[in-house]
DONUBA-703271 format. One record per residue: residue number from 1; x negated, y negated, z of N, C-alpha, C in turn; residue in one letter. Coordinates in Angstrom, 2 decimals, always signed. Example, Ala and Ser with C-alpha at 12.3 -4.5 7.8 and 13.67 -1.06 7.14 Angstrom:
# DONUBA-703271
1; -13.19; +5.69; +7.80; -12.30; +4.50; +7.80; -13.20; +3.30; +7.80; A
2; -12.85; +2.25; +7.08; -13.67; +1.06; +7.14; -12.90; -0.03; +7.87; S
This chain:
# DONUBA-703271
1; +121.22; +164.48; +2.47; +121.05; +165.88; +2.13; +120.12; +166.11; +0.79; M
2; +119.76; +167.55; +1.31; +118.23; +167.60; -0.34; +119.20; +169.51; -0.44; D
3; +118.03; +169.58; -1.33; +117.99; +171.23; -1.83; +118.07; +172.18; -0.80; F
4; +117.24; +172.03; +0.22; +116.30; +172.52; +1.69; +117.94; +173.82; +1.58; N
5; +118.87; +173.62; +1.74; +120.16; +174.49; +2.00; +120.02; +176.01; +0.73; F
6; +120.36; +174.97; -0.49; +120.91; +176.03; -1.43; +119.78; +177.01; -1.64; D
7; +118.56; +176.89; -1.73; +117.15; +177.04; -1.85; +117.14; +178.57; -0.99; F
8; +117.70; +178.37; -0.08; +117.27; +179.68; +1.89; +117.78; +180.80; +0.70; Q
9; +119.29; +181.13; -0.52; +119.44; +181.78; -0.73; +118.74; +182.77; -2.38; F
10; +117.26; +182.32; -2.44; +116.45; +182.10; -3.37; +117.29; +182.71; -4.70; G
11; +118.44; +182.20; -5.26; +119.33; +182.18; -6.10; +120.08; +181.04; -6.45; K
12; +120.02; +180.53; -8.10; +120.55; +179.21; -8.57; +121.75; +179.90; -7.99; Q
13; +122.83; +178.22; -7.26; +123.70; +177.89; -6.26; +124.96; +177.38; -7.56; V
14; +126.34; +178.13; -7.42; +127.25; +177.66; -7.75; +128.37; +176.90; -6.72; I
15; +128.30; +175.63; -6.17; +129.18; +175.59; -4.95; +130.46; +175.17; -5.68; G
16; +131.71; +175.34; -4.68; +132.79; +175.27; -5.23; +133.47; +174.68; -4.00; V
17; +134.32; +173.88; -4.39; +135.32; +173.08; -3.38; +136.58; +172.62; -4.24; D
18; +137.46; +172.43; -3.14; +138.42; +171.81; -3.28; +139.13; +170.61; -2.57; E
19; +140.14; +170.39; -3.38; +141.05; +168.56; -2.90; +142.30; +168.13; -3.32; V
20; +143.49; +167.59; -2.79; +144.69; +168.11; -3.08; +145.86; +168.94; -2.14; G
21; +144.65; +169.70; -1.30; +145.45; +171.59; -0.40; +146.63; +170.47; +0.36; R
22; +146.39; +169.17; +0.76; +147.63; +168.94; +1.95; +148.02; +167.91; +1.16; G
23; +148.23; +167.55; +0.41; +149.27; +166.20; -0.35; +150.61; +166.56; -0.89; S
24; +151.21; +165.64; -0.39; +152.91; +166.06; -0.64; +153.06; +165.75; -2.16; W
25; +152.18; +164.94; -2.88; +152.95; +165.62; -4.91; +151.31; +165.32; -5.71; A
26; +152.15; +166.37; -6.60; +150.24; +166.27; -7.37; +150.13; +167.47; -7.34; G
27; +148.47; +167.75; -7.91; +148.33; +169.20; -8.11; +147.18; +169.52; -7.29; P
28; +146.77; +170.73; -7.05; +145.88; +170.89; -6.29; +144.79; +171.49; -6.84; V
29; +143.40; +170.64; -7.05; +142.48; +170.91; -7.93; +141.16; +171.39; -7.37; M
30; +140.33; +172.19; -8.26; +138.99; +172.62; -7.09; +138.16; +172.40; -8.32; A
31; +137.06; +172.40; -8.05; +135.33; +172.02; -9.12; +134.88; +173.34; -8.46; C
32; +133.73; +173.52; -9.12; +132.63; +174.74; -9.80; +131.23; +174.15; -10.16; A
33; +130.30; +173.75; -9.37; +129.13; +172.71; -9.95; +128.28; +174.04; -9.94; A
34; +126.67; +173.21; -10.37; +126.36; +174.23; -10.58; +124.79; +172.41; -11.11; L
35; +124.15; +172.88; -9.95; +123.42; +171.91; -10.22; +121.93; +172.08; -11.00; L
36; +121.18; +171.10; -11.68; +119.86; +171.55; -12.06; +118.90; +170.81; -11.19; D
37; +118.37; +172.16; -10.42; +117.06; +172.09; -9.32; +115.64; +170.83; -9.86; Y
38; +115.57; +170.85; -10.57; +114.50; +169.85; -11.47; +114.87; +169.08; -11.49; Q
39; +116.02; +168.09; -11.37; +116.08; +166.75; -11.36; +116.99; +166.40; -10.07; T
40; +115.88; +164.91; -9.27; +116.01; +164.51; -8.24; +117.89; +163.99; -7.97; P
41; +117.62; +164.64; -6.36; +119.51; +164.92; -5.73; +119.45; +162.60; -5.49; I
42; +121.06; +162.42; -5.91; +121.70; +161.44; -5.42; +121.35; +161.49; -4.12; D
43; +120.25; +160.56; -3.15; +120.26; +160.14; -2.27; +121.85; +160.85; -1.18; K
44; +122.66; +159.64; -1.90; +124.24; +159.09; -1.28; +124.63; +160.68; -1.54; R
45; +124.50; +161.65; -1.84; +124.79; +162.89; -2.06; +125.67; +163.69; -0.65; L
46; +127.06; +164.12; -0.43; +127.91; +163.95; +0.67; +129.23; +164.94; +0.38; D
47; +129.55; +165.06; +1.74; +131.40; +165.46; +1.65; +131.78; +163.87; +1.13; D
48; +132.95; +164.36; +0.36; +134.00; +163.12; -1.00; +134.29; +162.29; +0.19; S
49; +134.72; +163.60; +0.99; +135.83; +162.70; +2.43; +135.12; +161.47; +3.33; K
50; +134.29; +161.55; +3.20; +133.06; +160.30; +3.98; +132.53; +159.14; +3.00; K
51; +132.76; +159.71; +1.74; +132.20; +158.37; +0.83; +133.85; +157.31; +0.09; L
52; +133.06; +156.08; +0.08; +134.07; +155.96; -0.68; +134.44; +156.14; -1.81; S
53; +136.04; +155.30; -2.34; +135.64; +155.88; -3.43; +134.75; +155.33; -5.08; H
54; +134.02; +153.77; -4.60; +133.06; +153.03; -5.11; +131.76; +154.85; -5.36; K
55; +131.42; +154.50; -4.04; +130.29; +155.53; -4.27; +130.17; +156.88; -4.75; I
56; +131.61; +156.87; -4.63; +131.82; +159.09; -5.22; +131.63; +159.04; -6.71; R
57; +132.19; +157.60; -7.35; +132.82; +157.43; -8.49; +130.83; +156.96; -9.18; K
58; +130.05; +156.46; -8.30; +128.81; +156.07; -8.78; +128.04; +157.38; -8.83; E
59; +127.74; +157.86; -7.95; +127.30; +159.55; -7.18; +127.63; +160.75; -8.42; I
60; +129.07; +160.77; -9.01; +129.74; +161.24; -10.30; +128.92; +161.04; -11.78; L
61; +128.47; +159.67; -11.61; +128.20; +159.41; -12.67; +127.05; +159.84; -12.98; H
62; +125.96; +159.79; -12.23; +124.42; +159.93; -12.06; +124.24; +162.10; -12.17; N
63; +125.70; +162.44; -10.99; +125.90; +163.98; -11.40; +126.18; +164.72; -12.97; L
64; +126.66; +163.73; -13.14; +127.33; +164.43; -14.81; +126.66; +164.19; -15.97; T
65; +125.70; +163.73; -15.59; +124.60; +163.45; -16.78; +123.46; +164.48; -16.59; N
66; +122.98; +165.66; -15.90; +122.26; +166.40; -15.82; +122.64; +168.08; -15.15; N
67; +124.29; +167.64; -15.07; +124.45; +168.91; -14.03; +126.01; +169.67; -14.88; N
68; +126.65; +171.12; -14.47; +127.45; +171.28; -14.93; +128.32; +171.68; -14.15; I
69; +129.65; +171.37; -14.44; +131.29; +171.69; -13.44; +131.74; +172.53; -14.53; F
70; +132.76; +173.16; -14.02; +134.14; +173.40; -14.35; +135.35; +172.58; -13.21; G
71; +136.23; +172.93; -14.00; +137.49; +172.46; -13.42; +138.67; +172.89; -13.22; I
72; +139.25; +173.39; -12.34; +140.53; +173.75; -12.05; +141.52; +173.09; -11.52; G
73; +142.78; +173.24; -12.22; +144.26; +172.14; -11.52; +145.30; +173.97; -11.30; E
74; +145.70; +173.37; -10.48; +147.29; +174.60; -10.48; +148.26; +172.99; -9.87; V
75; +149.38; +173.01; -10.69; +150.85; +172.10; -10.61; +151.08; +172.56; -9.10; S
76; +152.12; +171.32; -8.28; +153.00; +171.24; -8.04; +153.88; +171.75; -8.03; N
77; +154.43; +172.22; -9.30; +155.63; +173.47; -9.71; +154.86; +175.04; -8.86; I
78; +153.50; +175.03; -9.77; +152.73; +176.30; -9.09; +152.81; +176.25; -7.50; E
79; +152.08; +175.70; -6.96; +152.27; +175.09; -6.21; +153.47; +176.10; -4.87; I
80; +154.64; +175.09; -5.42; +155.85; +175.80; -5.07; +155.81; +177.19; -5.01; D
81; +155.54; +177.76; -6.12; +155.72; +178.84; -6.23; +154.66; +180.23; -5.90; K
82; +153.64; +179.57; -5.82; +152.22; +180.50; -5.01; +152.30; +180.19; -3.51; L
83; +152.58; +179.30; -3.30; +152.30; +178.40; -1.86; +151.00; +178.28; -1.62; G
84; +150.75; +177.05; -0.94; +149.30; +176.26; -0.94; +147.91; +177.43; -1.34; I
85; +147.82; +177.97; -0.54; +146.97; +178.62; -0.16; +146.32; +179.53; -1.58; S
86; +147.34; +180.37; -2.31; +146.86; +180.94; -3.61; +146.92; +180.04; -4.85; A
87; +147.40; +179.25; -4.37; +147.41; +178.00; -5.44; +146.34; +177.40; -5.57; A
88; +145.27; +177.12; -4.23; +143.72; +176.86; -3.91; +143.66; +177.74; -4.95; T
89; +142.98; +179.17; -4.35; +142.40; +179.84; -4.63; +142.04; +179.97; -6.38; F
90; +144.00; +180.13; -6.84; +144.15; +180.18; -8.42; +142.90; +179.25; -9.22; R
91; +143.28; +177.39; -8.57; +142.25; +176.83; -8.67; +140.63; +177.07; -8.71; A
92; +140.53; +177.92; -8.08; +139.41; +177.81; -7.75; +138.88; +178.79; -8.79; M
93; +139.43; +179.74; -8.77; +139.56; +180.72; -10.26; +138.71; +180.12; -11.49; E
94; +139.69; +179.16; -11.48; +139.65; +178.91; -13.10; +138.75; +177.57; -13.39; I
95; +138.44; +176.95; -11.99; +136.76; +176.25; -11.80; +135.88; +176.77; -12.23; A
96; +135.73; +178.47; -11.71; +135.09; +178.53; -12.21; +135.10; +179.33; -12.98; L
97; +135.63; +180.00; -13.46; +136.00; +180.41; -15.32; +135.48; +179.99; -16.03; S
98; +136.09; +178.58; -15.79; +135.43; +177.17; -16.61; +133.42; +176.94; -16.75; N
99; +133.52; +177.05; -15.50; +131.70; +176.89; -15.66; +131.16; +177.71; -15.99; L
100; +131.15; +179.41; -15.80; +130.93; +180.78; -15.88; +130.69; +180.24; -17.84; I
101; +131.53; +180.01; -18.53; +131.46; +180.28; -19.80; +130.99; +178.69; -20.22; D
102; +130.05; +178.02; -19.31; +129.48; +177.06; -19.96; +127.55; +177.23; -20.00; N
103; +127.21; +178.45; -19.57; +126.61; +178.70; -18.69; +125.84; +180.41; -19.21; I
104; +124.51; +180.22; -20.01; +124.50; +181.64; -20.47; +123.92; +182.45; -19.68; K
105; +123.23; +181.56; -18.06; +123.30; +183.58; -17.75; +123.60; +183.42; -16.38; D
106; +125.04; +184.45; -15.47; +125.59; +183.32; -14.13; +125.12; +184.78; -13.54; N
107; +124.16; +185.98; -14.27; +123.81; +187.31; -13.54; +122.66; +186.64; -11.45; K
108; +122.08; +186.11; -11.76; +121.21; +185.60; -10.59; +121.27; +183.82; -10.56; D
109; +122.81; +184.08; -10.34; +123.38; +183.20; -9.24; +124.41; +183.63; -8.07; T
110; +124.81; +182.74; -6.75; +125.48; +182.49; -5.91; +126.54; +181.88; -5.77; I
111; +127.88; +182.48; -5.48; +129.22; +181.25; -5.60; +128.89; +181.09; -3.89; I
112; +128.57; +180.04; -3.34; +129.14; +179.58; -2.40; +129.97; +178.47; -2.34; L
113; +131.37; +178.99; -1.71; +132.59; +178.23; -0.97; +132.71; +177.68; +0.23; I
114; +133.05; +176.24; -0.38; +133.39; +175.85; +1.55; +134.77; +175.95; +1.75; D
115; +134.64; +176.50; +3.29; +136.20; +177.10; +3.90; +136.07; +178.34; +5.07; G
116; +135.83; +178.64; +5.52; +136.33; +179.71; +6.01; +137.14; +180.96; +5.79; T
117; +138.19; +181.06; +4.56; +138.80; +182.43; +3.91; +138.60; +182.73; +3.14; V
118; +138.23; +183.89; +2.80; +137.94; +184.42; +1.57; +138.89; +184.06; +0.71; M
119; +138.63; +183.53; -0.40; +139.34; +183.41; -2.04; +140.16; +185.05; -2.14; P
120; +141.31; +185.60; -2.45; +141.40; +185.92; -3.21; +141.99; +185.88; -5.11; K
121; +141.05; +186.63; -5.79; +140.78; +186.08; -7.31; +141.02; +187.60; -8.15; F
122; +141.47; +186.91; -9.29; +142.39; +188.01; -9.83; +141.46; +188.34; -10.62; N
123; +140.20; +187.85; -11.14; +139.10; +187.82; -11.98; +138.08; +188.87; -10.96; K
124; +137.60; +189.92; -12.13; +136.00; +190.19; -10.75; +134.60; +189.33; -11.61; K
125; +134.52; +188.56; -10.18; +132.69; +187.28; -10.72; +131.27; +188.74; -10.63; F
126; +130.31; +188.99; -11.35; +129.33; +189.08; -10.80; +128.46; +188.78; -9.71; V
127; +128.56; +187.16; -9.91; +127.87; +186.76; -8.42; +128.45; +187.33; -6.98; S
128; +127.55; +187.07; -5.87; +127.84; +187.51; -4.83; +129.01; +186.46; -4.39; E
129; +129.80; +186.25; -3.62; +129.90; +184.97; -2.88; +130.48; +184.91; -1.31; I
130; +130.12; +183.74; -1.38; +129.89; +183.49; +0.41; +130.57; +182.32; +0.68; R
131; +131.41; +181.99; +1.81; +131.80; +181.35; +2.87; +131.33; +180.25; +3.36; L
132; +130.60; +179.04; +2.91; +130.69; +178.53; +4.20; +131.12; +176.86; +4.72; V
133; +131.76; +177.53; +6.26; +131.88; +176.50; +6.67; +131.40; +174.83; +6.62; K
134; +132.29; +174.10; +6.79; +131.60; +172.45; +6.01; +130.56; +172.53; +5.91; K
135; +130.74; +173.35; +4.15; +130.12; +172.93; +3.53; +129.58; +172.32; +2.36; G
136; +130.81; +171.66; +2.25; +130.38; +170.36; +1.53; +129.48; +169.14; +1.93; D
137; +129.25; +169.23; +3.49; +128.37; +168.62; +4.15; +127.06; +169.31; +4.52; S
138; +126.67; +169.78; +3.87; +125.62; +171.17; +3.94; +124.77; +171.21; +2.50; L
139; +125.49; +172.06; +1.55; +125.54; +172.45; +0.64; +125.12; +171.17; -0.59; S
140; +124.14; +171.02; -1.23; +124.58; +169.45; -2.42; +125.15; +170.32; -3.34; P
141; +125.63; +171.59; -3.88; +126.23; +171.95; -4.71; +127.42; +171.91; -4.69; S
142; +128.26; +172.36; -2.76; +129.12; +172.09; -2.77; +129.54; +171.32; -3.08; I
143; +128.97; +169.75; -2.54; +128.94; +168.58; -2.02; +129.39; +168.31; -3.32; A
144; +128.47; +168.17; -4.40; +128.68; +167.73; -5.80; +129.96; +167.89; -6.89; A
145; +130.53; +169.40; -6.32; +131.62; +170.11; -6.66; +133.15; +169.27; -5.82; A
146; +132.72; +168.88; -4.38; +133.59; +167.94; -3.63; +134.21; +166.53; -4.57; S
147; +132.41; +166.02; -4.87; +131.96; +164.72; -5.08; +133.73; +164.96; -6.94; I
148; +133.15; +165.63; -7.68; +133.80; +165.92; -8.59; +135.48; +165.73; -9.13; Y
149; +136.03; +166.67; -7.98; +137.02; +166.85; -7.36; +138.23; +166.11; -7.17; A
150; +137.60; +165.57; -6.16; +137.99; +164.60; -5.69; +138.49; +163.52; -6.97; K
151; +136.74; +162.79; -7.97; +137.25; +161.79; -8.74; +138.37; +162.56; -9.72; C
152; +138.21; +163.42; -9.79; +139.40; +163.62; -10.91; +140.76; +163.45; -10.20; A
153; +141.21; +164.23; -8.86; +142.15; +164.04; -8.86; +142.98; +162.63; -8.65; R
154; +141.56; +161.72; -7.88; +142.06; +160.77; -7.87; +142.87; +159.55; -8.68; D
155; +141.77; +159.83; -10.25; +141.79; +159.11; -11.53; +143.36; +159.65; -11.98; E
156; +143.70; +160.93; -11.95; +145.23; +161.65; -12.46; +146.23; +160.89; -10.94; L
157; +146.05; +160.74; -9.64; +147.12; +160.26; -8.91; +146.85; +158.89; -8.63; M
158; +146.04; +157.80; -9.67; +146.38; +156.31; -9.94; +147.31; +156.19; -11.95; I
159; +146.78; +157.76; -12.38; +147.41; +157.17; -13.64; +149.38; +157.37; -13.10; K
160; +149.28; +158.49; -12.53; +150.77; +158.80; -12.41; +151.19; +157.72; -11.02; L
161; +151.53; +156.43; -10.71; +150.91; +155.96; -9.68; +152.18; +155.06; -10.56; D
162; +151.60; +154.53; -12.04; +151.97; +153.93; -13.21; +153.30; +154.49; -13.32; K
163; +153.70; +155.49; -13.63; +154.59; +156.04; -13.80; +156.01; +156.19; -13.01; K
164; +155.26; +156.76; -11.53; +156.39; +156.63; -10.35; +155.82; +155.46; -9.24; F
165; +156.44; +154.49; -9.58; +155.97; +153.52; -9.40; +156.83; +153.48; -7.39; T
166; +155.97; +152.49; -6.28; +157.05; +152.50; -5.20; +156.25; +153.49; -4.27; G
167; +155.95; +154.57; -5.08; +155.16; +156.10; -4.01; +153.53; +155.47; -3.25; F
168; +153.19; +154.52; -3.84; +151.37; +154.12; -3.63; +150.66; +155.19; -4.01; G
169; +150.80; +156.27; -5.40; +149.78; +156.82; -5.49; +148.77; +156.18; -5.55; F
170; +147.82; +155.24; -6.00; +147.01; +155.00; -6.30; +146.14; +154.98; -5.11; S
171; +147.01; +154.84; -3.66; +146.24; +154.54; -2.74; +146.40; +155.51; -1.45; K
172; +147.76; +156.30; -1.77; +147.66; +157.52; -0.58; +147.22; +159.32; -1.72; N
173; +146.94; +158.88; -2.65; +146.58; +159.90; -3.57; +148.04; +160.71; -3.57; M
174; +149.06; +161.01; -2.76; +149.58; +161.92; -3.11; +150.43; +162.57; -1.66; G
175; +149.08; +161.88; -0.31; +149.36; +162.16; +1.18; +150.32; +161.43; +1.47; Y
176; +150.19; +162.22; +3.20; +151.86; +160.99; +3.16; +150.82; +160.49; +4.41; G
177; +151.28; +159.24; +3.96; +151.64; +158.24; +4.67; +153.22; +157.19; +5.20; T
178; +153.29; +156.23; +6.34; +154.71; +156.20; +6.65; +155.11; +155.42; +5.64; K
179; +154.07; +155.01; +4.09; +154.97; +153.98; +3.25; +155.73; +155.33; +2.04; H
180; +154.86; +156.20; +2.25; +155.06; +157.32; +1.18; +156.61; +157.88; +1.41; H
181; +156.70; +157.83; +3.09; +157.22; +158.69; +3.64; +159.36; +158.23; +3.80; R
182; +158.41; +156.65; +3.80; +160.24; +155.73; +3.65; +160.32; +156.02; +1.97; E
183; +159.46; +155.71; +1.32; +160.02; +155.53; +0.18; +160.91; +157.39; -0.55; K
184; +160.41; +158.64; +0.13; +160.91; +159.72; -0.66; +162.28; +159.32; -0.03; I
185; +162.64; +159.17; +1.21; +163.88; +159.15; +2.18; +164.80; +158.07; +1.62; L
186; +164.57; +156.73; +0.60; +165.47; +155.81; -0.22; +165.14; +156.32; -1.19; L
187; +164.71; +157.01; -2.15; +164.87; +157.45; -3.64; +164.68; +158.42; -3.81; S
188; +164.41; +159.31; -2.78; +164.32; +160.78; -3.51; +162.82; +161.07; -3.70; G
189; +162.43; +162.14; -4.00; +161.58; +162.68; -4.73; +161.06; +162.76; -5.98; P
190; +160.28; +162.64; -6.76; +159.85; +162.74; -8.07; +159.49; +164.52; -7.78; T
191; +159.35; +164.63; -9.64; +159.77; +165.90; -10.53; +158.39; +166.20; -9.95; H
192; +156.73; +165.32; -9.15; +155.70; +165.89; -9.02; +154.87; +166.01; -7.79; I
193; +156.41; +165.71; -6.83; +156.56; +166.50; -5.29; +156.69; +168.01; -5.57; H
194; +155.59; +168.34; -4.07; +155.96; +169.65; -3.51; +157.01; +169.79; -2.63; R
195; +158.27; +171.00; -3.23; +158.87; +170.61; -2.70; +159.47; +171.63; -1.13; M
196; +158.13; +172.44; -1.68; +158.21; +173.63; -0.26; +157.27; +172.80; +0.43; T
197; +157.36; +171.72; +0.85; +156.83; +171.15; +1.63; +157.39; +170.14; +2.73; F
198; +157.52; +169.60; +3.58; +158.01; +168.32; +4.25; +157.28; +167.05; +4.64; S
199; +158.22; +166.24; +4.01; +159.25; +165.80; +4.33; +160.22; +166.75; +2.80; P
200; +160.20; +167.08; +1.53; +160.62; +166.81; +0.59; +161.66; +167.68; +1.15; M
201; +161.29; +169.11; +1.43; +161.90; +170.62; +1.50; +163.02; +169.67; +2.70; K
202; +163.32; +168.79; +3.61; +164.61; +168.41; +4.12; +164.95; +167.71; +3.46; N
203; +165.23; +167.36; +1.61; +165.17; +165.95; +1.26; +166.89; +166.43; +1.59; Y
204; +167.99; +165.70; +1.68; +168.92; +166.18; +0.64; +169.87; +165.20; +0.10; K
205; +169.70; +166.00; -1.48; +170.21; +164.31; -2.04; +171.49; +163.83; -1.73; N
């Protein structure tokens, strides 16, 4: 991956991606990334899902030295209230707002969002917004956002695993596995589970 994809837009690119959309527990997170094009790119940069936990952390360490990030987090309670799509858009909006607060001039930027559905934001952003299908495999800015968001959420789920033992959060990150399902059936869901998702919504106490 190199900067050529981003360069075609003729503006500084803000890449946006989310993580945790399909998880059964914990928040959905999004990240907005603004890369410094003067700094050499880590050659291993790619879609976070294609990388090991160790490699993601190494790349993140390199990225955070020279680039600007904004993070957005929406809890499982808000997900149950808003629905996962609206909650994901909310996380993206928070991430963008946090990033833009940390840059001097965002007028000459374009926002690239990984996905095929245009988010509905409450806030009006100055920059043009474009969707990029499989953007985390094409745009280094989106890939950087995907890695930052993935690492941030993984760290949170590893901490939550110590509080809610037996669900395997440090390995499954809240996603649906056989072990996770069996633990829900045995012990019931926790207060960080998304109760509007199956199998939690079918759980009878």
